[in-house]
Biopython code that builds the backbone (N, CA, C, O; Angstrom):
import numpy as np
from Bio.PDB.StructureBuilder import StructureBuilder

atoms = [
    (1, "MET", "N", (35.722, 97.875, -78.122)),
    (1, "MET", "CA", (36.790, 98.376, -78.964)),
    (1, "MET", "C", (37.918, 98.870, -78.074)),
    (1, "MET", "O", (37.679, 99.568, -77.089)),
    (2, "LEU", "N", (39.111, 98.519, -78.412)),
    (2, "LEU", "CA", (40.285, 98.915, -77.653)),
    (2, "LEU", "C", (41.018, 100.002, -78.416)),
    (2, "LEU", "O", (41.477, 99.794, -79.540)),
    (3, "ASP", "N", (41.122, 101.162, -77.788)),
    (3, "ASP", "CA", (41.853, 102.262, -78.416)),
    (3, "ASP", "C", (43.341, 101.975, -78.402)),
    (3, "ASP", "O", (43.851, 101.318, -77.494)),
    (4, "GLU", "N", (44.027, 102.469, -79.411)),
    (4, "GLU", "CA", (45.467, 102.234, -79.504)),
    (4, "GLU", "C", (46.217, 102.836, -78.323)),
    (4, "GLU", "O", (47.281, 102.342, -77.949)),
    (5, "ASP", "N", (45.676, 103.891, -77.737)),
    (5, "ASP", "CA", (46.339, 104.529, -76.605)),
    (5, "ASP", "C", (45.729, 104.117, -75.261)),
    (5, "ASP", "O", (45.810, 104.864, -74.287)),
    (6, "ALA", "N", (45.126, 102.941, -75.212)),
    (6, "ALA", "CA", (44.509, 102.437, -73.976)),
    (6, "ALA", "C", (45.554, 102.356, -72.866)),
    (6, "ALA", "O", (46.707, 101.991, -73.098)),
    (7, "ALA", "N", (45.125, 102.700, -71.671)),
    (7, "ALA", "CA", (46.012, 102.692, -70.507)),
    (7, "ALA", "C", (46.459, 101.274, -70.165)),
    (7, "ALA", "O", (45.779, 100.300, -70.490)),
    (8, "ASP", "N", (47.605, 101.173, -69.509)),
    (8, "ASP", "CA", (48.130, 99.871, -69.099)),
    (8, "ASP", "C", (47.134, 99.100, -68.252)),
    (8, "ASP", "O", (47.001, 97.885, -68.402)),
    (9, "GLU", "N", (46.432, 99.791, -67.365)),
    (9, "GLU", "CA", (45.469, 99.119, -66.491)),
    (9, "GLU", "C", (44.345, 98.484, -67.304)),
    (9, "GLU", "O", (43.902, 97.378, -66.998)),
    (10, "VAL", "N", (43.892, 99.175, -68.327)),
    (10, "VAL", "CA", (42.830, 98.658, -69.197)),
    (10, "VAL", "C", (43.333, 97.430, -69.946)),
    (10, "VAL", "O", (42.629, 96.424, -70.044)),
    (11, "ARG", "N", (44.537, 97.514, -70.466)),
    (11, "ARG", "CA", (45.122, 96.396, -71.207)),
    (11, "ARG", "C", (45.274, 95.172, -70.308)),
    (11, "ARG", "O", (44.963, 94.053, -70.717)),
    (12, "GLN", "N", (45.750, 95.387, -69.084)),
    (12, "GLN", "CA", (45.949, 94.271, -68.162)),
    (12, "GLN", "C", (44.620, 93.651, -67.753)),
    (12, "GLN", "O", (44.493, 92.428, -67.701)),
    (13, "ARG", "N", (43.638, 94.485, -67.466)),
    (13, "ARG", "CA", (42.313, 93.983, -67.092)),
    (13, "ARG", "C", (41.722, 93.136, -68.219)),
    (13, "ARG", "O", (41.161, 92.069, -67.974)),
    (14, "LEU", "N", (41.853, 93.618, -69.446)),
    (14, "LEU", "CA", (41.338, 92.880, -70.599)),
    (14, "LEU", "C", (42.059, 91.536, -70.744)),
    (14, "LEU", "O", (41.423, 90.513, -70.994)),
    (15, "ALA", "N", (43.366, 91.542, -70.590)),
    (15, "ALA", "CA", (44.135, 90.297, -70.689)),
    (15, "ALA", "C", (43.688, 89.294, -69.634)),
    (15, "ALA", "O", (43.543, 88.106, -69.922)),
    (16, "GLU", "N", (43.473, 89.767, -68.424)),
    (16, "GLU", "CA", (43.041, 88.877, -67.348)),
    (16, "GLU", "C", (41.636, 88.341, -67.587)),
    (16, "GLU", "O", (41.329, 87.213, -67.200)),
    (17, "ARG", "N", (40.779, 89.140, -68.221)),
    (17, "ARG", "CA", (39.423, 88.660, -68.564)),
    (17, "ARG", "C", (39.468, 87.650, -69.696)),
    (17, "ARG", "O", (38.658, 86.724, -69.726)),
    (18, "MET", "N", (40.401, 87.811, -70.629)),
    (18, "MET", "CA", (40.494, 86.919, -71.783)),
    (18, "MET", "C", (41.149, 85.582, -71.449)),
    (18, "MET", "O", (40.833, 84.567, -72.071)),
    (19, "ALA", "N", (42.047, 85.572, -70.484)),
    (19, "ALA", "CA", (42.855, 84.385, -70.188)),
    (19, "ALA", "C", (42.032, 83.128, -69.934)),
    (19, "ALA", "O", (42.368, 82.083, -70.491)),
    (20, "PRO", "N", (40.963, 83.166, -69.118)),
    (20, "PRO", "CA", (40.187, 81.923, -68.914)),
    (20, "PRO", "C", (39.575, 81.379, -70.208)),
    (20, "PRO", "O", (39.518, 80.164, -70.397)),
    (21, "ASP", "N", (39.118, 82.260, -71.094)),
    (21, "ASP", "CA", (38.557, 81.792, -72.371)),
    (21, "ASP", "C", (39.635, 81.172, -73.245)),
    (21, "ASP", "O", (39.402, 80.149, -73.888)),
    (22, "VAL", "N", (40.805, 81.781, -73.272)),
    (22, "VAL", "CA", (41.909, 81.236, -74.066)),
    (22, "VAL", "C", (42.323, 79.881, -73.502)),
    (22, "VAL", "O", (42.559, 78.936, -74.255)),
    (23, "ARG", "N", (42.409, 79.788, -72.186)),
    (23, "ARG", "CA", (42.768, 78.517, -71.539)),
    (23, "ARG", "C", (41.752, 77.435, -71.907)),
    (23, "ARG", "O", (42.135, 76.302, -72.199)),
    (24, "ARG", "N", (40.472, 77.770, -71.895)),
    (24, "ARG", "CA", (39.409, 76.819, -72.246)),
    (24, "ARG", "C", (39.539, 76.396, -73.719)),
    (24, "ARG", "O", (39.386, 75.217, -74.040)),
    (25, "GLN", "N", (39.817, 77.343, -74.599)),
    (25, "GLN", "CA", (39.991, 77.012, -76.016)),
    (25, "GLN", "C", (41.189, 76.090, -76.217)),
    (25, "GLN", "O", (41.140, 75.156, -77.018)),
    (26, "GLN", "N", (42.264, 76.363, -75.483)),
    (26, "GLN", "CA", (43.442, 75.496, -75.580)),
    (26, "GLN", "C", (43.117, 74.078, -75.119)),
    (26, "GLN", "O", (43.568, 73.106, -75.724)),
    (27, "ARG", "N", (42.340, 73.965, -74.055)),
    (27, "ARG", "CA", (41.959, 72.654, -73.536)),
    (27, "ARG", "C", (41.027, 71.931, -74.509)),
    (27, "ARG", "O", (41.199, 70.740, -74.768)),
    (28, "ASP", "N", (40.036, 72.655, -75.050)),
    (28, "ASP", "CA", (39.046, 72.049, -75.930)),
    (28, "ASP", "C", (39.566, 71.773, -77.337)),
    (28, "ASP", "O", (39.027, 70.922, -78.044)),
    (29, "HIS", "N", (40.604, 72.485, -77.742)),
    (29, "HIS", "CA", (41.158, 72.353, -79.095)),
    (29, "HIS", "C", (42.678, 72.257, -79.027)),
    (29, "HIS", "O", (43.362, 73.200, -79.424)),
    (30, "PRO", "N", (43.218, 71.162, -78.540)),
    (30, "PRO", "CA", (44.670, 71.060, -78.354)),
    (30, "PRO", "C", (45.468, 71.181, -79.653)),
    (30, "PRO", "O", (46.659, 71.490, -79.614)),
    (31, "GLY", "N", (44.843, 70.947, -80.778)),
    (31, "GLY", "CA", (45.532, 71.079, -82.059)),
    (31, "GLY", "C", (45.975, 72.504, -82.353)),
    (31, "GLY", "O", (46.864, 72.724, -83.176)),
    (32, "LEU", "N", (45.357, 73.474, -81.682)),
    (32, "LEU", "CA", (45.744, 74.869, -81.890)),
    (32, "LEU", "C", (47.166, 75.153, -81.416)),
    (32, "LEU", "O", (47.791, 76.111, -81.872)),
    (33, "ALA", "N", (47.675, 74.338, -80.514)),
    (33, "ALA", "CA", (49.018, 74.549, -79.980)),
    (33, "ALA", "C", (50.095, 74.243, -81.016)),
    (33, "ALA", "O", (51.214, 74.745, -80.911)),
    (34, "ASP", "N", (49.769, 73.433, -82.004)),
    (34, "ASP", "CA", (50.735, 73.060, -83.039)),
    (34, "ASP", "C", (50.154, 73.417, -84.396)),
    (34, "ASP", "O", (49.428, 72.629, -85.001)),
    (35, "LEU", "N", (50.481, 74.607, -84.864)),
    (35, "LEU", "CA", (49.911, 75.100, -86.118)),
    (35, "LEU", "C", (50.229, 74.208, -87.312)),
    (35, "LEU", "O", (49.445, 74.141, -88.258)),
    (36, "GLY", "N", (51.338, 73.541, -87.280)),
    (36, "GLY", "CA", (51.724, 72.715, -88.411)),
    (36, "GLY", "C", (51.112, 71.335, -88.424)),
    (36, "GLY", "O", (51.201, 70.634, -89.432)),
    (37, "SER", "N", (50.490, 70.925, -87.327)),
    (37, "SER", "CA", (49.990, 69.551, -87.245)),
    (37, "SER", "C", (48.847, 69.268, -88.211)),
    (37, "SER", "O", (48.709, 68.143, -88.691)),
    (38, "SER", "N", (48.034, 70.266, -88.500)),
    (38, "SER", "CA", (46.888, 70.015, -89.371)),
    (38, "SER", "C", (47.072, 70.620, -90.765)),
    (38, "SER", "O", (46.140, 70.645, -91.569)),
    (39, "LEU", "N", (48.255, 71.093, -91.032)),
    (39, "LEU", "CA", (48.526, 71.709, -92.326)),
    (39, "LEU", "C", (49.526, 70.884, -93.109)),
    (39, "LEU", "O", (50.338, 70.156, -92.537)),
    (40, "ARG", "N", (49.460, 71.005, -94.394)),
    (40, "ARG", "CA", (50.411, 70.277, -95.226)),
    (40, "ARG", "C", (51.744, 71.008, -95.316)),
    (40, "ARG", "O", (52.765, 70.421, -95.673)),
    (41, "ARG", "N", (51.721, 72.288, -94.989)),
    (41, "ARG", "CA", (52.958, 73.065, -95.023)),
    (41, "ARG", "C", (53.685, 72.949, -93.692)),
    (41, "ARG", "O", (53.148, 72.428, -92.714)),
    (42, "GLU", "N", (54.892, 73.434, -93.676)),
    (42, "GLU", "CA", (55.687, 73.376, -92.462)),
    (42, "GLU", "C", (55.146, 74.317, -91.398)),
    (42, "GLU", "O", (54.479, 75.305, -91.705)),
    (43, "THR", "N", (55.436, 74.002, -90.163)),
    (43, "THR", "CA", (55.016, 74.818, -89.030)),
    (43, "THR", "C", (55.531, 76.241, -89.166)),
    (43, "THR", "O", (54.814, 77.187, -88.840)),
    (44, "VAL", "N", (56.740, 76.410, -89.634)),
    (44, "VAL", "CA", (57.333, 77.751, -89.770)),
    (44, "VAL", "C", (56.489, 78.614, -90.699)),
    (44, "VAL", "O", (56.277, 79.795, -90.423)),
    (45, "VAL", "N", (56.013, 78.046, -91.780)),
    (45, "VAL", "CA", (55.178, 78.788, -92.717)),
    (45, "VAL", "C", (53.859, 79.169, -92.054)),
    (45, "VAL", "O", (53.403, 80.305, -92.182)),
    (46, "ALA", "N", (53.250, 78.228, -91.350)),
    (46, "ALA", "CA", (51.980, 78.505, -90.667)),
    (46, "ALA", "C", (52.154, 79.605, -89.631)),
    (46, "ALA", "O", (51.325, 80.511, -89.543)),
    (47, "GLU", "N", (53.221, 79.534, -88.850)),
    (47, "GLU", "CA", (53.473, 80.570, -87.843)),
    (47, "GLU", "C", (53.705, 81.926, -88.493)),
    (47, "GLU", "O", (53.246, 82.947, -87.980)),
    (48, "SER", "N", (54.401, 81.945, -89.601)),
    (48, "SER", "CA", (54.659, 83.186, -90.315)),
    (48, "SER", "C", (53.361, 83.837, -90.782)),
    (48, "SER", "O", (53.197, 85.053, -90.679)),
    (49, "VAL", "N", (52.453, 83.036, -91.287)),
    (49, "VAL", "CA", (51.160, 83.542, -91.748)),
    (49, "VAL", "C", (50.373, 84.133, -90.576)),
    (49, "VAL", "O", (49.783, 85.207, -90.701)),
    (50, "VAL", "N", (50.365, 83.441, -89.454)),
    (50, "VAL", "CA", (49.639, 83.933, -88.281)),
    (50, "VAL", "C", (50.243, 85.246, -87.790)),
    (50, "VAL", "O", (49.509, 86.193, -87.507)),
    (51, "VAL", "N", (51.552, 85.313, -87.688)),
    (51, "VAL", "CA", (52.205, 86.544, -87.228)),
    (51, "VAL", "C", (51.915, 87.686, -88.192)),
    (51, "VAL", "O", (51.615, 88.799, -87.760)),
    (52, "HIS", "N", (52.000, 87.425, -89.476)),
    (52, "HIS", "CA", (51.714, 88.462, -90.474)),
    (52, "HIS", "C", (50.285, 88.984, -90.320)),
    (52, "HIS", "O", (50.054, 90.192, -90.369)),
    (53, "ALA", "N", (49.336, 88.080, -90.137)),
    (53, "ALA", "CA", (47.935, 88.486, -89.966)),
    (53, "ALA", "C", (47.753, 89.303, -88.693)),
    (53, "ALA", "O", (47.035, 90.303, -88.701)),
    (54, "LEU", "N", (48.387, 88.895, -87.609)),
    (54, "LEU", "CA", (48.275, 89.650, -86.359)),
    (54, "LEU", "C", (48.777, 91.077, -86.533)),
    (54, "LEU", "O", (48.113, 92.029, -86.125)),
    (55, "VAL", "N", (49.937, 91.219, -87.133)),
    (55, "VAL", "CA", (50.529, 92.548, -87.308)),
    (55, "VAL", "C", (49.733, 93.379, -88.302)),
    (55, "VAL", "O", (49.597, 94.591, -88.133)),
    (56, "GLU", "N", (49.214, 92.744, -89.322)),
    (56, "GLU", "CA", (48.465, 93.457, -90.365)),
    (56, "GLU", "C", (47.122, 93.988, -89.858)),
    (56, "GLU", "O", (46.716, 95.090, -90.228)),
    (57, "PHE", "N", (46.440, 93.227, -89.028)),
    (57, "PHE", "CA", (45.069, 93.574, -88.663)),
    (57, "PHE", "C", (44.895, 94.100, -87.242)),
    (57, "PHE", "O", (43.787, 94.473, -86.857)),
    (58, "HIS", "N", (45.966, 94.136, -86.462)),
    (58, "HIS", "CA", (45.857, 94.599, -85.075)),
    (58, "HIS", "C", (46.858, 95.712, -84.822)),
    (58, "HIS", "O", (47.955, 95.722, -85.381)),
    (59, "HIS", "N", (46.461, 96.651, -83.968)),
    (59, "HIS", "CA", (47.408, 97.710, -83.616)),
    (59, "HIS", "C", (48.172, 97.320, -82.352)),
    (59, "HIS", "O", (47.934, 96.263, -81.769)),
    (60, "CYS", "N", (49.084, 98.182, -81.944)),
    (60, "CYS", "CA", (50.001, 97.867, -80.843)),
    (60, "CYS", "C", (49.286, 97.502, -79.544)),
    (60, "CYS", "O", (49.742, 96.612, -78.826)),
    (61, "ALA", "N", (48.190, 98.163, -79.230)),
    (61, "ALA", "CA", (47.476, 97.848, -77.992)),
    (61, "ALA", "C", (46.897, 96.435, -78.044)),
    (61, "ALA", "O", (46.945, 95.715, -77.046)),
    (62, "HIS", "N", (46.356, 96.031, -79.183)),
    (62, "HIS", "CA", (45.840, 94.668, -79.329)),
    (62, "HIS", "C", (46.961, 93.653, -79.092)),
    (62, "HIS", "O", (46.799, 92.692, -78.341)),
    (63, "LEU", "N", (48.090, 93.885, -79.743)),
    (63, "LEU", "CA", (49.212, 92.963, -79.624)),
    (63, "LEU", "C", (49.737, 92.919, -78.194)),
    (63, "LEU", "O", (50.142, 91.864, -77.707)),
    (64, "ASP", "N", (49.727, 94.069, -77.524)),
    (64, "ASP", "CA", (50.159, 94.117, -76.130)),
    (64, "ASP", "C", (49.224, 93.293, -75.247)),
    (64, "ASP", "O", (49.685, 92.589, -74.349)),
    (65, "VAL", "N", (47.920, 93.374, -75.491)),
    (65, "VAL", "CA", (46.967, 92.581, -74.714)),
    (65, "VAL", "C", (47.219, 91.093, -74.951)),
    (65, "VAL", "O", (47.188, 90.309, -74.003)),
    (66, "LEU", "N", (47.464, 90.697, -76.186)),
    (66, "LEU", "CA", (47.752, 89.290, -76.470)),
    (66, "LEU", "C", (49.026, 88.831, -75.763)),
    (66, "LEU", "O", (49.090, 87.711, -75.257)),
    (67, "ARG", "N", (50.032, 89.692, -75.729)),
    (67, "ARG", "CA", (51.268, 89.376, -75.013)),
    (67, "ARG", "C", (50.970, 89.197, -73.529)),
    (67, "ARG", "O", (51.500, 88.291, -72.886)),
    (68, "ARG", "N", (50.113, 90.072, -72.986)),
    (68, "ARG", "CA", (49.750, 89.987, -71.571)),
    (68, "ARG", "C", (48.929, 88.729, -71.274)),
    (68, "ARG", "O", (49.097, 88.120, -70.217)),
    (69, "VAL", "N", (48.048, 88.336, -72.188)),
    (69, "VAL", "CA", (47.299, 87.085, -72.010)),
    (69, "VAL", "C", (48.288, 85.929, -71.911)),
    (69, "VAL", "O", (48.175, 85.071, -71.035)),
    (70, "HIS", "N", (49.243, 85.920, -72.807)),
    (70, "HIS", "CA", (50.270, 84.881, -72.791)),
    (70, "HIS", "C", (50.990, 84.869, -71.445)),
    (70, "HIS", "O", (51.227, 83.802, -70.878)),
    (71, "ALA", "N", (51.334, 86.032, -70.938)),
    (71, "ALA", "CA", (52.019, 86.121, -69.646)),
    (71, "ALA", "C", (51.142, 85.593, -68.518)),
    (71, "ALA", "O", (51.625, 84.881, -67.637)),
    (72, "VAL", "N", (49.860, 85.935, -68.539)),
    (72, "VAL", "CA", (48.942, 85.445, -67.506)),
    (72, "VAL", "C", (48.860, 83.919, -67.567)),
    (72, "VAL", "O", (48.880, 83.254, -66.531)),
    (73, "LEU", "N", (48.768, 83.370, -68.761)),
    (73, "LEU", "CA", (48.620, 81.925, -68.917)),
    (73, "LEU", "C", (49.871, 81.160, -68.506)),
    (73, "LEU", "O", (49.775, 80.065, -67.951)),
    (74, "TYR", "N", (51.023, 81.718, -68.771)),
    (74, "TYR", "CA", (52.265, 80.969, -68.591)),
    (74, "TYR", "C", (53.170, 81.494, -67.498)),
    (74, "TYR", "O", (54.283, 80.991, -67.340)),
    (75, "GLU", "N", (52.736, 82.490, -66.733)),
    (75, "GLU", "CA", (53.602, 82.998, -65.674)),
    (75, "GLU", "C", (53.862, 81.898, -64.657)),
    (75, "GLU", "O", (52.970, 81.121, -64.318)),
    (76, "GLY", "N", (55.074, 81.848, -64.186)),
    (76, "GLY", "CA", (55.453, 80.826, -63.228)),
    (76, "GLY", "C", (55.957, 79.552, -63.863)),
    (76, "GLY", "O", (56.616, 78.759, -63.190)),
    (77, "GLU", "N", (55.673, 79.323, -65.139)),
    (77, "GLU", "CA", (56.133, 78.087, -65.779)),
    (77, "GLU", "C", (57.632, 78.081, -66.010)),
    (77, "GLU", "O", (58.235, 77.011, -66.097)),
    (78, "THR", "N", (58.245, 79.248, -66.110)),
    (78, "THR", "CA", (59.684, 79.296, -66.336)),
    (78, "THR", "C", (60.407, 78.590, -65.197)),
    (78, "THR", "O", (61.320, 77.797, -65.427)),
    (79, "THR", "N", (59.995, 78.881, -63.977)),
    (79, "THR", "CA", (60.658, 78.264, -62.837)),
    (79, "THR", "C", (60.115, 76.879, -62.550)),
    (79, "THR", "O", (60.845, 76.017, -62.061)),
    (80, "GLU", "N", (58.834, 76.651, -62.847)),
    (80, "GLU", "CA", (58.227, 75.362, -62.525)),
    (80, "GLU", "C", (58.569, 74.275, -63.532)),
    (80, "GLU", "O", (58.933, 73.162, -63.153)),
    (81, "SER", "N", (58.448, 74.608, -64.844)),
    (81, "SER", "CA", (58.614, 73.540, -65.833)),
    (81, "SER", "C", (59.679, 73.817, -66.878)),
    (81, "SER", "O", (60.054, 72.926, -67.640)),
    (82, "GLY", "N", (60.173, 75.061, -66.917)),
    (82, "GLY", "CA", (61.161, 75.389, -67.926)),
    (82, "GLY", "C", (60.568, 75.532, -69.303)),
    (82, "GLY", "O", (61.291, 75.415, -70.292)),
    (83, "SER", "N", (59.259, 75.785, -69.407)),
    (83, "SER", "CA", (58.584, 75.888, -70.697)),
    (83, "SER", "C", (59.148, 77.008, -71.552)),
    (83, "SER", "O", (59.425, 78.097, -71.049)),
    (84, "ASN", "N", (59.321, 76.745, -72.843)),
    (84, "ASN", "CA", (59.749, 77.786, -73.783)),
    (84, "ASN", "C", (58.702, 78.866, -73.918)),
    (84, "ASN", "O", (59.044, 80.027, -74.145)),
    (85, "TYR", "N", (57.424, 78.513, -73.783)),
    (85, "TYR", "CA", (56.360, 79.503, -73.921)),
    (85, "TYR", "C", (56.474, 80.586, -72.863)),
    (85, "TYR", "O", (56.199, 81.752, -73.146)),
    (86, "ALA", "N", (56.864, 80.235, -71.684)),
    (86, "ALA", "CA", (56.951, 81.208, -70.604)),
    (86, "ALA", "C", (58.085, 82.187, -70.831)),
    (86, "ALA", "O", (58.073, 83.285, -70.274)),
    (87, "ARG", "N", (59.059, 81.811, -71.637)),
    (87, "ARG", "CA", (60.221, 82.673, -71.848)),
    (87, "ARG", "C", (60.039, 83.643, -72.994)),
    (87, "ARG", "O", (60.807, 84.599, -73.105)),
    (88, "GLU", "N", (59.071, 83.440, -73.835)),
    (88, "GLU", "CA", (58.895, 84.285, -75.015)),
    (88, "GLU", "C", (58.451, 85.671, -74.657)),
    (88, "GLU", "O", (58.259, 86.505, -75.542)),
]
sb = StructureBuilder()
sb.init_structure("model")
sb.init_model(0)
sb.init_chain("A")
sb.init_seg("    ")
for serial, (resi, resn, name, xyz) in enumerate(atoms, 1):
    if name == "N":
        sb.init_residue(resn, " ", resi, " ")
    sb.init_atom(name, np.array(xyz, "f"), 0.0, 1.0, " ", f" {name:<3s}", serial, name[0])
structure = sb.get_structure()
């Protein structure tokens, strides 16, 4: 369980532990990268639902860890590939 007031070091450590699993899931399930590909609705609607669920069910520390996982996964891509994901 992650407390809402968890220290930055705890959040970063958790993000670094989660990153390899997220990377593996992305590799094993490439359809997850495009939320709209398997839905009949538009991608914008699918993304909106996911964001709403994240905000509704997670507190700030959870969201911060997810942001940090994203940073761990995509750091360096801004200069290497110009990926939009790295800039978010």
